[in-house]
N, C-alpha and C positions, 0 to 999 in steps of 0.2 A: 452850523458853520458851514463858510462855502466850499466848494469843490475846487481843489488845483488842478488836477487832470483827470480825465475821464475818457472812456472807451464805451462805443455802441454799438453792438453786434458787429465786433470788429473781427476780420479773419487775417492773418498773417501767413506769410510765408514768402518763397526768394524763388528766384529763376521760373517762374511759373508753377510753382508747385506751393498746393495749400498744406499749410501745417495744422492751425488750429482755427476754428471757427466759433462765433459767439461769445465773443469775449466780452463781458459787461464788466466794467471795472472803474472803481471811485477811488480817490486817494485824497484826504483833507489835507489843509496845510498843518504842517507840523507833526503829521504823523510817519511813522516808521512803517514801511511794507517791507517784508522778507518774502522772497520769491522761491520756493523749493521745488526742484524737478530732477528727474535724473538725467545722466549725460544723453545729449541728443533730443531732449524734450522739446526744445522750441524756446529755451529761455533767452538765448543771445537774441535769437530772430525777433522775439517780444520786444526787447530792449532796445534793438536798433530800429524797430517800427515807433515806439515811442519816441525816440530820438530824431525821427524824421530821417534816419539814413536809410530805411528802406520803406516804400511805400505800402500801404496797406492793399490786401485783394479787395476788400468790400469794406464797408462800415465806417466809422469816423472817431478820431482823436481830438478832444478839446483839452485845451491849456488854458486855466483861467477863464472857462467859458467863452472860448474862442477857438473855432478849429485850426488845429494844427497847421493845415495847409496855406492857412491865411498868415502864419507868422515867417518872417524871414529869416535865414540861418543866423545874421547877426543877432536878430532880436532873441531868438532862441537860445544864442550863445550867451547873452545875458541874465536868462531865466533856468536854464537847465546845464549844470555841468557833469560830463561823464567822467569817471574814475576808473579806469581799466586795470587788469592784474600787471602788477609789476613787471617790466620788461626791461630789456638791455636796449639803451640808446643807440643807434647808428653813429651819432656825433657826440663829441667832447663837450657836453653842456655842463656848465656847473649847475648846481643843485639851486642856486636863485635864479639862474635863467632856466630852469625848468617852472619853476613856479611862477616865473613872470609871463611864462606862456598864457596863464589862466588870464592874462590882463589884455591878451591880444584884440578881444571883441570891443574893448573901449578905445582903441588908437586907429587911427588910420593907417592905410599901407605903407606911407611913407615915415611915419613916426615911430620915433624909438620910445621905450619906456620915460615914462616923467618921473620925477622923485616922488611923488605921491603913489606912484605903481609901485616903486620898489619900497616903500613903506608898508603898502599892504601887503606885498610877498612876504617882507620879513615879520609882519604881525602875524601872517597864516604859518608862518614856520615856528614863531614863538608860541602860538596858541597850541601846538602841537608839540612842544618842548624839545623842537630839533633845529633852534637858530644856530647853534653850534655847527650845522654842516653846512651853512649856507654857500660856502667858498668851495666845499669838497666836490670833486667830480662825480656826477651821478652815476657812472657807469660802474665806480669803484664803491658803491654801497651794497649793504646786505640787502636782500629781499626785502626785510621789514621795514629797512630805512627807505628804500625805495618806495614803498606802499605809501609810507607817510608821507613822501614827498609829492605823490601823486594827489594825495587827499589834500595837502597844503595848497596845489596849484588849483584845485577845486574850489577852495576856501577863498582863495584870491580872484577867483571868478566872480564872487560875490552873487551866486545865483541862488534861485529860493528852493531848486530840486535838487539834488545831488542823487544821481544814477551810479551805484558801485557793482559791477560786476566781479564776484568771488574775491572781494578783497582779502581773504585770508589765504586763496589757494597756493600751493608750494611753499607756504611759510612753516616752519618748527613751530612746536607747540607754543612756546613762550612768545614768539611774536605773534602767533594767532592772537593770543590772548591781548597782546601789548594793541594791537590794531583795534581790536573789539572796545577796549577801554577808550581808547581815542573816540572811536564812534559815537559810543555812548555816551561822551563827555559833550560832544557837538549838539546833543538836543538842547542844550541851553542856548544854542545859536539861532533857534526858533525856524530851523531848516526843515525841508521834508526829504525824506530818504526812500529809494527803492534798493534795494540790496539782495542781490542774490547769493545763495549760498548751499553746499551741499550737506550741511551739518544742521539738523534740527535744533542740537543744543545751542548753537549760535543763534538761531531765528528766537529761541526761548530768552535766550539771554538780553537781545538788543530790544523786544517788543514788549510792550505792556497790555493791559486788556483795552487801553483806549486804541491802538494799533491795529495793523492788520496782517495776515498771512495769504500767499497766493499760493496754490498746487496748480503746476501748469504740465501737462503731461500728453503729447499727443497722440499717446499708444493708449490712453485710459479712455472708458467710456464717457466720462465726464470729464473733458480734457482740461478744463479751467474752473477753478472753485477758488472763490476768495472768502476769508471769515475771520473770526476772532482766533486767537492763539488756544481759546480754551476748545474750541471745536475744531480746528485744523491740525493741532499737533497731539493726536492720539495715533495708538496703533493700527487702527484699522487703516487709516489713511497713508500713514507712512510704510506700511507693508504693500499697500498698492502701488507706491511711486518707486520703491527701491526693489519690491519684488523678493523681499525677505520675509519668513515666517514670522507671525507676530510675537511667537515666543522666544525667537532667535533676538528679534529686536528689543525684546524687553529686557535680555540678559544685557545685551550692550549698551543701551542707552537708560537703562532704569526707570522703565514706564511701568505705570499699571495697565493690566491687561483687561480693562474695562473700558468700554466705549466711552468718548469723551472725556476721559480722564488724560490729563497732559503731564507734564513733566513734575516729579517729586521735588 
């Protein structure tokens, strides 16, 4: 299978500060990659570098076997969709307007959304079973509803790669489950995902043996590591990331205390 996105000896950072070096990463089409790391570990910097929003300090990023710096922002917008954490809009946009923003890469600066764009936006809302929210004010929605709208916007963008930054952050337990269920259902759309999360249980739920897990923490001796869930979701590695004793983790996560054993 071909490689969708790849980094070679990548060093990431910002404002002249290097955070993590020697990042060698591969993701194949239709895989889900879950990215784990503590607060301040460099996860957001890594995502912004993959999105082309931050330049790498060194090394190379390739998308569809073409260097990322050879893609225009317009080209990338048709290939990669970013789903931020749910936020409060500064303007009074309807839900449909928010989702239609995903079509902006396909419109000239002077064009308004066309009927086919509205059809795609409504189809994205329908796919997530929130079409009844189309004419609601985005600012009035619950946190879980807002997050689903942002995912719908990414679907309408028709990108092959969806990058999600902690999509369940600040949501109550029920809404976390609803968001995870919707993301899992999107596997059938043959898209590829990179998802950051603080919860190893979520990484376990979203990934299969064919998917991949990344541990990224600038404070660890091995700051970047990629592997299967069976090798990455174990007590030894999680204890290193979160600086919690393995027996304490076992009590909270119901993990076996043997190396390379993951969730029960």
